[in-house]
C-alpha positions in Angstrom: 10.3 -18.5 -12.3 7.1 -20.0 -11.0 3.7 -20.8 -12.5 1.2 -18.1 -13.5 -1.3 -19.2 -10.9 1.2 -18.5 -8.1 1.7 -15.0 -9.5 -2.1 -14.4 -9.3 -2.2 -15.8 -5.8 0.5 -13.4 -4.7 -1.4 -10.5 -6.3 -4.6 -11.5 -4.4 -2.7 -11.8 -1.1 -1.2 -8.3 -1.7 -4.6 -6.9 -2.6 -6.1 -8.3 0.6 -3.3 -6.8 2.7 -3.7 -3.4 0.9 -7.5 -3.5 1.5 -7.1 -3.9 5.3 -4.2 -1.5 5.7 -6.0 1.1 3.6 -9.0 1.2 5.9 -6.9 2.7 8.7 -5.0 4.9 6.3 -8.3 6.4 5.3 -9.4 6.8 8.9 -6.1 8.3 9.9 -6.4 10.8 6.9 -3.3 9.3 5.2 -4.9 9.1 1.8 -2.3 11.4 0.2 0.4 10.0 2.4 -0.1 6.6 0.8 1.0 7.8 -2.6 3.8 10.0 -1.2 5.2 7.2 1.0 5.4 4.8 -2.0 7.6 7.4 -3.7 10.4 6.8 -1.2 10.9 3.3 -2.7 12.2 4.8 -5.9 15.7 5.9 -4.6 16.0 2.5 -2.9 15.2 0.7 -6.2 17.7 3.0 -8.0 20.5 2.1 -5.6 19.6 -1.6 -5.8 19.8 -1.5 -9.6 23.1 0.4 -9.5 24.7 -2.3 -7.2 23.0 -5.2 -9.0 20.9 -6.1 -6.0 17.2 -7.3 -6.2 15.1 -4.1 -6.4 12.7 -5.4 -3.8 15.4 -5.4 -1.2 16.3 -1.8 -2.0 12.6 -0.8 -1.9 12.1 -2.5 1.5 15.1 -0.8 3.1 14.1 2.6 1.8 10.4 2.2 2.8 11.2 1.0 6.3 13.7 3.9 6.7 11.0 6.3 5.5 8.4 4.9 7.9 10.7 5.2 10.8 11.5 8.8 9.8 7.8 9.7 9.5 7.2 8.2 13.0 10.1 10.0 14.5 9.1 13.4 13.0 5.4 12.9 14.0 6.4 12.1 17.6 8.8 15.0 18.0 7.2 17.8 16.0 3.5 17.2 16.4 3.0 18.0 12.7 0.2 15.8 11.1 1.6 12.7 9.4 0.2 13.6 6.0 2.0 16.9 6.0 5.3 15.2 7.0 5.0 12.6 4.3 4.1 15.1 1.7 7.0 17.4 2.5 9.7 14.8 3.0 8.9 12.2 0.4 7.8 14.1 -2.6 11.4 14.8 -3.1 12.1 11.1 -3.1 10.4 10.8 -6.5 12.6 13.4 -8.0 15.8 11.9 -6.5 14.8 8.4 -7.6 14.0 9.5 -11.1 17.5 10.8 -11.5 18.9 7.4 -10.5 16.9 5.4 -13.0 16.2 6.0 -16.7 14.5 4.6 -19.8 12.5 1.3 -19.6 13.7 0.7 -16.0 12.0 3.9 -14.9 8.7 3.1 -16.6 8.6 -0.4 -15.0 9.4 1.1 -11.6 6.8 3.8 -11.9 3.9 1.7 -13.3 4.8 -1.9 -12.6 4.9 -4.8 -15.1 3.3 -8.2 -15.6 6.5 -10.3 -15.2 6.9 -13.5 -13.3 8.3 -13.8 -9.8 11.0 -16.1 -8.4 10.3 -18.7 -5.7 11.8 -16.7 -3.0 9.8 -13.6 -4.0 6.6 -15.7 -3.8 7.4 -17.1 -0.4 8.5 -13.7 0.9 5.4 -12.0 -0.6 2.9 -14.5 0.9 4.6 -14.3 4.3 4.7 -10.5 4.3 1.0 -10.3 3.2 0.1 -12.7 6.0 2.0 -10.6 8.5 0.2 -7.4 7.4 -3.2 -9.1 7.5 -2.6 -10.6 10.9 -1.4 -7.3 12.3 -4.4 -5.3 11.2 -6.9 -8.0 12.3 -5.3 -8.4 15.8 -4.8 -4.7 16.4 -8.0 -3.3 14.7 -9.7 -2.4 18.0 -6.7 -0.7 19.5 -6.2 1.2 16.2 -9.8 2.5 16.4 -9.5 3.4 20.0 -6.3 5.3 19.4 -8.0 7.2 16.6 -11.1 8.1 18.5 -9.4 8.9 21.8 -5.7 8.7 22.4 -6.2 9.4 26.1 -8.6 6.5 26.4 -6.2 4.3 24.6 -3.4 5.2 27.1 -5.6 4.5 30.1 -6.5 1.2 28.5 -2.8 0.2 28.5 -2.2 0.8 24.7 1.3 1.8 23.9 0.5 4.4 21.2 4.1 5.0 20.1 4.7 1.3 19.5 1.3 0.9 17.9 1.9 3.8 15.5 5.3 2.6 14.6 4.0 -0.9 14.0 1.3 0.4 11.7 3.7 2.5 9.7 6.0 -0.4 9.2 3.2 -2.7 8.0 2.0 0.1 5.7 5.5 0.3 4.2 5.7 -3.5 3.9 2.3 -3.5 2.0 3.5 -0.8 -0.3 6.7 -2.9 -1.1 4.5 -5.9 -1.9 2.7 -4.2 -4.7 5.6 -2.4 -6.3 6.3 -5.1 -9.0 2.6 -5.4 -9.9 1.5 -1.7 -9.7 4.7 0.3 -9.5 5.7 3.3 -7.3 3.0 5.7 -8.7 0.0 3.3 -8.5 0.5 1.2 -5.4 -0.8 3.9 -3.1 -4.1 3.9 -5.1 -4.7 0.2 -4.4 -4.4 0.9 -0.7 -6.6 4.0 -0.7 -9.4 3.6 -3.3 -10.9 0.2 -2.1 -10.8 1.6 1.5 -12.5 4.8 0.4 -15.1 2.8 -1.5 -15.8 0.6 1.6 -16.1 3.6 3.9 -18.9 5.0 1.8 -20.8 1.7 1.8 -20.1 0.2 5.2 -22.0 0.9 8.4 -19.4 -0.6 10.8 -15.7 -1.5 11.0 -16.2 -5.2 10.1 -18.1 -4.3 7.0 -15.6 -1.7 6.0 -12.7 -4.2 6.3 -14.5 -6.9 4.4 -15.7 -4.6 1.6 -12.3 -3.0 1.2 -10.6 -6.4 0.8 -13.4 -7.5 -1.6 -13.0 -4.5 -3.9 -9.2 -4.7 -3.8 -9.1 -8.4 -4.7 -11.8 -8.2 -7.4 -10.2 -5.3 -9.1 -6.8 -6.9 -8.9 -7.9 -10.2 -10.5 -10.1 -8.4 -13.1 -7.2 -6.1 -13.9 -4.9 -9.0 -14.5 -7.4 -10.7 -16.9 -8.4 -7.5 -18.8 -4.8 -6.3 -19.1 -3.7 -9.7 -20.5 -6.4 -9.6 -23.2 -5.7 -5.9 -24.0 -1.9 -6.5 -23.9 -1.5 -3.7 -21.3 0.3 -3.5 -18.0 -2.0 -4.6 -15.2 -1.3 -1.7 -12.8 -3.2 1.1 -14.7 -6.1 -1.2 -15.6 -6.5 -2.3 -12.0 -6.5 1.2 -10.6 -8.9 2.4 -13.3 -11.4 -0.4 -12.3 -11.1 0.5 -8.7 -11.7 4.1 -9.4 -14.7 3.2 -11.5 -16.2 1.2 -8.6 -15.7 4.2 -6.3 -17.5 6.4 -8.8 -20.4 4.1 -8.8 -20.9 4.5 -5.1 -22.0 8.1 -5.8 -24.8 6.8 -8.1 -25.9 4.4 -5.4 -26.0 7.1 -2.8 -28.0 9.4 -5.0 -30.6 6.7 -5.7 
């Protein structure tokens, strides 16, 4: 295992990636899909535990398979992505719950404050950097694709590849936070900071910056407070993020 500061650094990198990815999830109306897609990791984790494989590997394989399935169904059926995710992957929570039990199930659902190995740190930082780079480099194409798909096509944007790339990065970001927040709460770290930023920002750059700021601050504060209260960091982090979101209503009213 590695030093505690490295664990905090990985949590911060994950929060930054979640804040950026979440902005486009909110704009694409994938708020509910974020939670549902994270559920698909549970069967993968269950299989990994059964075969004595690192749970992160099982979660990644399941999430990537889920992302590709969502992309395929969206392309062929024309059904909105949130509907597809809600129908297909809500069942994953039930299936995964049957494959895990007891303390393992609680840790998988809500995360835990354990250490990470060196390879997990390296992989996590590299994956977070990949997600951050993808969003920053494709942010303008993602916005154009949202506003006008026809304009995006005439501008030379490959919408199918762009959508697939975003869903894969989305799945990767979910996988990064599973140890810290768990299957049930990781979607909240992606959505709540972005929803908060959307209420406060006046342009895309501000929204991205505010979302990252809220995600990082609540993650670090959650780690500190959870350690002092002897609680798991996931629920504390999400509660803080939800509190900040609630405060935006007071600010708007004033």
